[in-house]
Residue, then its C-alpha position, 0 to 999 in steps of 0.5 A: m500500500w505504501a508503494l502505491r501511495r508513493r506512485l500516486r504522489t509521483g503522478r503530481f495530479d491536479w484533480v482527482i475525481d472519486l466516482q466510487g465513493l468508498f473509504r478506500s477510493g477516498y483514501f487513495a484520492r487524498a494520497t495523490g496530494a491533488a489540490v482538488r479532490a472531488g466526490f459525492a457528498d453522500a459517499r459511503e464509509m465516511a469517504r467525504g472526509f477525504y474530499t476538498h469538493p464534496i458535491s451533492v447530486r439528486a440523481a438516482h442512477t449511478v450513470d446519472r449521478n456521475i454525469e451530474l457530478a461531472r457537470a458540477l465540475g464544469v464538464d460537458a457530460r450528457s447521458e447521450d454520451f453513454t455509448l461504447e465504440l467497437s474496436d477493430v479487434a472486436r468487430q473482426f472477432a465477432d465477424a469471424f465467430c459468426r462465420e465459423r458458427t454460421l450465425p447471422p448477426g442478430g441471430f443468437v442470444a448472448v448469456a452471461p450466467a456468472t457474476r463476482w458476488a455470490t448473492k448476485a448469481y441467478p441459480v444454475r438450475q434456473w439458468r438451465k431451464v431458461i437456456r434449454a427453452l431459449s435454445h429451441d428458439l435460436p442459438v445461445v452463446l455463453l460468455g464468461a471469464p476463464n474463472e467462470r468456465d465451471v458456471c457456464a459448463a454447469v448451465c449448459e451441460g447436455m444441451t444442444g444449440v448452446i455455444d460455450l465461449s467462456g474463457g475464449t474472449g477478452i473484453a474487446e472480443l466479448t463486446g464484439v459478440v454482445a454487439a452482434s447478438a439479438g440481446v443479452l441475459c445476465n445478472d448484475s455484472a459488467v455485461m449488463n453495462i456493456a450491452p446498453a452502451l452498445g445499443v443492445p437490450a438486456v434482461v437482467m436478474i437483480g437481487p441484492t442491488r437496486a435496479e434504480h441505482t445500478g440496473p441496465y441504463r436506458l435500454g433493458q429490463a430489470l427483473v427484481a424479486d418482490v422480497p422485503c430484503q431486496g437491495c440489501r447489498k450483502r455479498t453473503c447470504r444464507h438463503v439468497t431468496c431474492m434471486q431464487s424467487i425470480e422464476a425461470g418462466r418469468v425470465l424466459d417470457a421477458a427474454r422472448a419479449m425482448l427478442a420479439r421487439r428486436s426483430t421488428 
């Protein structure tokens, strides 16, 4: 940690903007020695104490909060700027992948079944019901990091019409596949944010987080359990009722509706 502090100091930064708003991020913002350290006035874990410019915002969604904070600092930030441009690597990979698998652009659905928090994970048995049924409508492509291969293998074991691409892409290649898909199904994860930034709709199962704060931005549908503890932000839980109570039939209906809108 001390080595990192020294590296931050040598950067001689003029401004530091803390968009995470936690003690750790605030601490390292201060460690830079920057004259201007901006962050949210309602930051958690007492991070506000590290800022020279605590800024109050009224927006609910994280993207809108970030935009509002940036505007307060004089940045011309707009919600229309929430887009992601594909790199040549992304396009080339997606084109080659579709050719090899004889998949037309928009002719498959991308599914990212894994997530970092155990409490954000949709149960494997319910993923299997959704994927098995959906694979009869059009091909399903599974996306995931190398350390998520086990989850992807479990949700598609014994199925046809499913292509397991987990561990076979970096971020650039993954964005290419998402952009070429008809839509995305996922938990609250990075793919949930990548899809709408590419103009691709997503159906997202959300349990311990709040859809109005961190759900799919502008383009997509959040499926949220109606349980009293929903949005608890806990990383561990004995029962994870919130995710288990989102029925597979509900997910499948939402996915098919999304794909129907996409095809018109």
